[in-house]
N, C-alpha and C positions, 0 to 999 in steps of 0.2 A: 929486863923487856918489860913494856908498861901492858897490863892487861885490862881490856873495857868490860864493864858490867851494866847490862842494861836488864831491869826488871819491868814488867808489863802485866798489869793487873787488867784482865778482862770482865766484861759482864755480856753474859750469854741471855739475854730476855726470853727466847723461845725455848731453851731448854728445859723440858719436862723429865727427863731421866738422864741417867749417866750416860746413856747410849748417844743422845743427843749432844752432850757435853763434850765427850770424846771426840766425836766427828768434828766438831768444829776445831777443838785444839790440835788435833791429829793433823787436820789440812793444814792449819797456820804454821804448826811446827816444820812441817814437810816443804811448803812453800819458802819458808824462811831459809832452811837448811840449804834447799836447791839453787835459791837466788844468791846467798852469801856465803862465805866461807867461816861458819861458826860453829858452835856448840849451842844447845838449845834443850832446857828440861822443863818439866812441870815441877814447881816448887811446893803446890798445896796438896793436901790429900786428897782433894776431889770429893770430899764430904758434902759439900754445897753444890747442886747441879748448875746452877747459874753463875758462877764464878770460877774464873780460874788464873793462877799468878804463873806466869813464864819467867825463867831466869836465861838470858842470852849472853854469851860469853865470847870474845874474841881477842886474839895476842898478836901483836905486831912489834916490832922495832921503833916505830914512829907513833908517838902520842898524837900527833896531827893527823896521821892516817886514821888512826883508832876513832878519834873523835868524828871524822868525816862519816866514817862507815857505821857508826852507832847513830847518826843522825839519818843516813839514808835508811837503816834497819829498822829504827823508830818510826819513820815516814810510812815505810812499806808494811810495817805491822798495822798501823792505823788504816791505811787502805785495804788490805786484805782483810782485817776485822769488819769493815764494815761491808765487805763483799759476802762475808760469810754471816751477816745479819748479827755481828755481834758490835761490842763498843769497848773502847780501850779508857779504861776509867782513870788511869794514871801510868805514867810510865817515868823512871828516872834512870839516869845513867851515871856510873862513878869510873874514873880511871885510876886504875892501882896503880901507884908508882913502881920503878924498876927495885 
């Protein structure tokens, strides 16, 4: 079964504390998890308050389905980040073969 991995790097310019950063990251994670059937985790240590890296993973029996789902998740992440006053600096997807 193929596995899709999407990495999203965020900049949170208004975050001046760990609490500000956590609020944006938690909200983004919850909204993506609620809207899609996926696993999501924070990949960095959280030392820098205005940056975050998220790892998103989904699995399916169809590579084409995963490709489309990852595109939708990426678009949703960009839209949600904008609504939370954050910016997606970079996002990249990788499909791991069976």
